[in-house]
C-alpha positions in Angstrom: 0.0 0.0 0.0 1.6 3.4 -1.1 1.3 6.2 1.4 1.5 9.9 0.9 1.8 12.8 3.3 -0.3 15.4 1.6 -2.9 18.2 2.1 -6.6 17.8 2.4 -8.7 20.9 1.9 -11.1 22.2 4.4 -12.6 25.6 5.0 -15.3 27.5 3.2 -15.4 28.9 -0.3 -12.5 31.3 -0.9 -11.3 30.7 2.7 -9.0 27.7 2.3 -7.7 25.7 5.2 -5.6 22.6 4.8 -4.9 19.6 7.0 -1.6 17.7 6.6 -2.6 14.1 6.5 -1.2 10.7 5.7 -3.4 8.7 3.3 -3.3 5.9 0.8 -2.4 7.2 -2.6 -5.7 5.8 -4.0 -7.8 7.9 -1.6 -9.4 11.1 -2.9 -8.0 14.5 -1.8 -10.6 15.2 0.8 -11.6 11.6 1.4 -10.4 8.8 3.7 -7.1 9.3 5.5 -5.1 7.4 8.1 -3.9 10.2 10.4 -4.0 14.0 10.7 -0.4 15.3 11.1 -0.8 19.1 11.1 -2.4 22.0 9.3 -1.7 24.9 7.0 -3.7 28.1 7.0 -2.7 30.1 3.9 -5.0 33.0 5.0 -2.6 34.0 7.7 0.4 36.2 7.1 3.6 34.4 6.0 5.5 35.4 9.1 2.7 34.2 11.5 3.9 31.3 13.7 0.5 29.5 13.5 0.4 29.5 9.7 1.9 26.0 9.6 1.8 23.4 12.3 3.4 19.9 11.9 3.6 17.0 14.4 7.2 16.2 13.7 7.3 12.9 15.6 4.4 11.4 13.8 5.6 12.7 10.4 9.0 11.0 11.1 7.2 7.8 12.0 5.3 7.8 8.7 8.4 8.6 6.7 10.1 5.6 8.4 7.2 3.5 7.2 7.6 4.5 3.6 5.2 7.5 3.3 6.3 10.1 0.6 5.5 13.8 1.1 4.1 15.8 -1.7 6.1 18.8 -3.0 4.1 21.4 -0.9 4.4 19.3 2.3 8.1 18.7 1.6 8.5 22.5 1.5 6.9 22.8 4.9 9.1 20.1 6.3 12.2 21.7 4.8 11.2 25.1 6.5 10.8 23.2 9.8 14.2 21.6 9.4 13.0 18.0 9.1 14.5 17.4 5.7 16.5 19.0 2.9 14.9 19.9 -0.4 16.7 21.4 -3.3 15.1 24.4 -4.8 13.5 23.9 -8.2 14.3 26.2 -11.1 12.0 26.4 -14.0 13.3 29.3 -16.2 10.7 28.6 -18.9 7.8 29.1 -16.6 7.7 32.8 -17.3 7.9 32.5 -21.1 4.7 32.9 -23.0 3.1 30.0 -24.9 3.7 29.0 -28.5 0.7 31.0 -29.9 1.7 34.2 -28.0 5.3 33.9 -29.2 4.0 33.5 -32.8 1.8 36.7 -32.3 4.8 38.6 -30.9 7.0 37.5 -33.8 4.3 38.4 -36.3 3.9 41.8 -34.7 7.7 42.4 -34.7 7.8 41.4 -38.4 5.1 43.9 -39.3 6.9 46.6 -37.3 10.1 45.8 -39.1 8.4 45.9 -42.5 6.8 49.2 -41.6 10.1 50.8 -40.6 11.8 49.4 -43.7 9.0 50.9 -45.8 9.3 54.2 -44.0 13.0 54.3 -44.6 12.6 53.5 -48.3 10.0 56.2 -48.6 12.3 58.7 -46.9 15.2 57.7 -49.3 12.8 58.1 -52.3 11.8 61.5 -51.0 15.4 62.6 -50.6 16.2 61.3 -54.1 13.3 63.3 -55.5 14.4 66.4 -53.8 18.0 66.0 -55.1 16.7 65.3 -58.6 14.5 68.4 -58.5 17.4 70.5 -57.3 19.6 69.1 -60.1 16.9 69.9 -62.6 16.5 73.4 -61.3 20.3 73.9 -61.4 20.4 72.6 -65.0 17.5 74.8 -66.0 19.3 77.9 -64.5 22.5 77.0 -66.2 21.0 76.4 -69.7 20.6 79.4 -72.0 17.2 81.0 -71.8 15.1 80.2 -74.8 13.1 82.9 -76.4 9.5 82.7 -75.8 7.5 82.4 -79.0 5.9 85.6 -80.0 2.2 85.8 -79.7 0.5 85.9 -83.0 -2.0 88.6 -83.4 -5.6 87.4 -83.4 -6.9 86.9 -86.9 -10.0 88.7 -87.7 
């Protein structure tokens, strides 16, 4: 029979309160358990002394009989000095999902295209101004053509 030292939820809606219990792994979360070993009240401040209470003697007894703590209970036990637990590191947890990354990449591509188009339009405008200035300089340097004389209106 596999044993777990885990949490069983109590308390009312939006006011959680957990009992630290030892139970068969096949039992439901709030169902049948073998023994109550402590409690955890997440509604209290983190520095409150009564936030977590563990019966260390009984927990050690069940650990000796093969019970395995869940991750949350192992954290409590590590804080109480009952066991050592290495900290977990999940650097990918904060990254957005695949679809969100695709949307960000698509938005960045559109932004890059828009800046490239704006730069191209700016270069085209500069080229047009330079060409207009060159045409004006060429027109000023060229000899003036005589304007055709107006013909008198025929009657």
